[in-house]
DRENRO-457029 format. One line per 4 residues: number of its first residue (from 1); for each residue x, y, z of C-alpha. Coordinates in pm, whole numbers, m for minus. Layout:
BEGIN
NUM	X:Y:Z; ... $
END
This chain:
BEGIN
1	0:0:0; 286:236:77; 400:237:m290; 65:342:m431 $
5	66:653:m649; m191:894:m786; m265:664:m1083; m345:378:m843 $
9	m577:599:m638; m746:714:m959; m803:355:m1070; m949:254:m735 $
13	m1175:559:m722; m1264:523:m1094; m1165:882:m1176; m881:1034:m1376 $
17	m534:1100:m1226; m592:1472:m1294; m902:1461:m1073; m703:1301:m790 $
21	m440:1575:m824; m712:1840:m800; m848:1678:m484; m511:1746:m316 $
25	m425:2078:m478; m760:2248:m543; m1041:2067:m357; m1278:2360:m415 $
29	m1277:2274:m787; m1398:1918:m730; m1762:1817:m674; m1851:1695:m326 $
33	m1949:1354:m462; m1613:1306:m633; m1425:1453:m338; m1590:1207:m99 $
37	m1522:914:m332; m1151:991:m365; m1109:1066:6; m1272:734:93 $
41	m1016:547:m117; m731:756:25; m840:679:382; m887:309:309 $
45	m539:259:164; m361:509:389; m222:706:94; m41:1035:150 $
49	58:1264:m139; 428:1306:m209; 462:1674:m124; 837:1672:m197 $
53	780:1559:m553; 496:1804:m593; 713:2089:m470; 977:2013:m732 $
57	712:2039:m1005; 523:2340:m870; 797:2516:m671; 567:2501:m371 $
61	670:2367:m32; 336:2213:60; 360:2384:400; 156:2652:572 $
65	295:2839:872; 58:2936:1154; 203:3218:1365; 40:3213:1712 $
69	141:3420:2019; 89:3137:2269; m12:2785:2165; m66:2685:2530 $
73	m369:2912:2572; m699:2720:2568; m852:2977:2331; m615:2856:2058 $
77	m684:2483:2088; m997:2471:1872; m847:2707:1617; m531:2497:1577 $
81	m729:2175:1541; m948:2324:1266; m642:2456:1083; m474:2115:1094 $
85	m785:1939:966; m839:2184:680; m476:2187:574; m438:1809:584 $
89	m751:1754:374; m596:1978:108; m259:1799:124; m74:2067:320 $
93	128:2038:640; 110:2304:913; 427:2449:1065; 320:2577:1407 $
97	505:2889:1516; 471:2962:1889; 605:3318:1913; 552:3373:2287 $
101	451:3726:2186; 806:3813:2074; 847:4016:1755; 1176:3848:1657 $
105	1010:3506:1675; 725:3631:1455; 979:3743:1197; 1164:3412:1222 $
109	851:3216:1131; 754:3468:863; 1096:3411:703; 992:3051:631 $
113	776:3192:352; 1050:3423:226; 1290:3126:212; 1044:2903:28 $
117	981:2667:322; 613:2765:347; 361:2888:90; 132:3102:304 $
121	73:3242:650; m203:3222:908; m129:3510:1143; m294:3527:1485 $
125	m99:3825:1618; m145:4199:1584; 182:4281:1404; 276:4226:1041 $
129	602:4025:1058; 721:4120:709; 931:4418:601; 703:4649:406 $
133	731:4991:243; 464:5201:415; 449:5438:118; 318:5156:m103 $
137	m8:4954:m90; 28:4681:172; m153:4390:9; 76:4333:m292 $
141	382:4329:m64; 259:4029:137; 249:3656:61; m84:3469:78 $
145	m196:3561:430; m501:3551:657; m513:3734:990; m725:3551:1248 $
149	m886:3668:1572; m665:3963:1655; m742:4196:1365; m444:4394:1235 $
153	m566:4746:1174; m551:4742:795; m824:4697:536; m576:4558:283 $
157	m548:4209:430; m798:3926:483; m918:3902:845; m1147:3664:1032 $
161	m1283:3733:1382; m1592:3817:1581; m1693:4181:1617; m1510:4242:1945 $
165	m1668:4581:2006; m2023:4454:1954; m1956:4141:2160; m1823:4337:2458 $
169	m2114:4579:2435; m2360:4287:2439; m2194:4139:2749; m2209:4468:2942 $
173	m2566:4534:2826; m2662:4197:2974; m2507:4290:3310; m2690:4623:3300 $
177	m3017:4444:3221; m2997:4244:3546; m2945:4556:3756; m2570:4618:3762 $
181	m2453:4979:3745; m2105:4953:3890; m1939:4728:3636; m1561:4689:3634 $
185	m1353:4572:3339; m1036:4365:3354; m903:4449:3009; m629:4301:2796 $
189	m306:4489:2712; m378:4831:2564; m152:4766:2263; m364:4468:2153 $
193	m638:4556:1898; m895:4312:2040; m857:4467:2385; m901:4820:2251 $
197	m1217:4717:2065; m1361:4541:2370; m1286:4851:2578; m1476:5061:2326 $
201	m1775:4826:2347; m1763:4827:2729; m1765:5207:2743; m2032:5239:2475 $
205	m2275:5018:2668; m2225:5220:2988; m2262:5557:2815; m2580:5455:2633 $
209	m2727:5337:2965; m2641:5668:3130; m2382:5511:3359; m2061:5701:3433 $
213	m1743:5552:3287; m1491:5544:3573; m1121:5496:3508; m1072:5331:3849 $
217	m1301:5047:3739; m1079:4961:3442; m773:4751:3527; m533:4631:3257 $
221	m452:4262:3263; m232:4033:3054; m489:3779:2928; m368:3516:3178 $
225	m505:3366:3501; m255:3539:3730; m345:3885:3605; m710:3801:3673 $
229	m613:3736:4035; m401:4052:4058; m662:4278:3896; m947:4144:4113 $
233	m736:4219:4419; m696:4582:4306; m1069:4616:4246; m1147:4497:4600 $
237	m931:4777:4740; m1168:5042:4598; m1389:5229:4846; m1688:5133:4635 $
241	m1627:4787:4495; m1801:4679:4174; m2107:4455:4173; m1994:4293:3847 $
245	m1661:4234:3671; m1639:4190:3295; m1312:4016:3207; m1181:4039:2851 $
249	m1101:3667:2841; m1198:3354:3034; m850:3296:3178; m865:3627:3366 $
253	m1227:3563:3466; m1133:3228:3622; m842:3390:3807; m1069:3667:3933 $
257	m1333:3417:4054; m1072:3210:4236; m942:3515:4425; m1288:3647:4510 $
261	m1393:3311:4650; m1072:3285:4853; m1162:3623:5008; m1504:3491:5110 $
265	m1717:3649:4839; m2006:3452:4694; m2041:3447:4317; m2280:3574:4189 $
269	m2461:3676:4512; m2192:3932:4608; m2017:3989:4274; m2098:3869:3923 $
273	m1816:3770:3687; m1840:3758:3306; m1574:3627:3069; m1499:3628:2697 $
277	m1410:3334:2462; m1602:3035:2605; m1297:2810:2632; m1353:2436:2677 $
281	m1367:2430:3057; m1560:2757:3111; m1877:2561:3188; m1696:2321:3424 $
285	m1544:2569:3673; m1738:2649:3991; m1957:2841:3945; m1986:2782:3572 $
289	m1871:3090:3384; m2100:3325:3195; m1909:3439:2889; m1909:3558:2530 $
293	m1895:3257:2301; m1649:3284:2014; m1691:3013:1745; m1323:2920:1774 $
297	m1324:2613:1552; m1524:2799:1286; m1270:3082:1297; m990:2833:1233 $
301	m1184:2670:949; m1261:3003:784; m896:3110:811; m754:2797:649 $
305	m1020:2794:375; m949:3155:282; m575:3088:273; m622:2778:56 $
309	m825:2984:m190; m535:3228:m218; m287:2945:m264; m507:2804:m541 $
313	m491:3136:m724; m842:3254:m637; m907:3619:m560; m1013:3681:m201 $
317	m1140:4026:m109; m945:4191:176; m1114:4324:487; m1285:4178:793 $
321	m1511:3877:787; m1706:3867:1113; m1840:3538:1246; m2137:3541:1488 $
325	m2086:3552:1864; m2336:3468:2136; m2372:3506:2513; m2347:3192:2725 $
329	m2524:3277:3049; m2429:3040:3329; m2400:3058:3709; m2129:3324:3759 $
333	m2370:3611:3688; m2686:3712:3872; m2893:4012:3967; m2710:4298:4132 $
337	m2706:4287:4514; m2923:4547:4682 $
END
């Protein structure tokens, strides 16, 4: 079975060798019926395309590089899995670049494309890791690229995310609807676009409800559990503590809940806590976490599909593609205490 080639797969699937090649290189050009038939044969015999041989003919590496600030964060798990699945079904391998938020590491992984070791980039950070001439249009200077989740502030590249401003506004509006007026925010870093957009949504909801926006109720975190603990501690030192805390990701929300409970506060009877992301274990912490649900796997799928279209020579319009968010109301939020 290991020595089977495209002609053998074609014979078994009763299609032409050219059709089998298209299944691996341009699956969007193949009917679903034919695609399923070929994939069934491929799975049955355990065939894998010879990407090295293909690269010699097409001058393509057969690799995609995914540049991610921190692969250990739960929010990235579903995205990475979807990317892997989509890439593998199209015959590509994924080179996973864990940058740890460092610009030099971002550039290192971006150089894989420049050196011909990868054909395109899935970028989940907020910086463009390529040298560009700012006096020229950005798009033509970049390789096939899709920016996921974070949203680089340019309309010249393809981006996939939820509407962070609208999602944050919806979360705060919910807290207002159940009686909360003193709502704190544990934000992400101010240099991160998603955090700035969520801050805008947070403030917008308060202003429209006629509630004063207080700087002391906004504490900047680092999108990790420890900063949730540290920021909650600062909020409890205020003369007038908040009745609800909106955290800009679930990691910080879980850290905040842990600290509040250690200090003897009941959640949500004393303080409500709301998160953002809906990571896998958000519903399994105690109390279960109310949060903004991001369709993480769908984001990963959309990103890889848009990149594959570019790699197949299809035109993809730049700009943001927003996927729907929803509120998951669980046990960490309740009516404001009297």
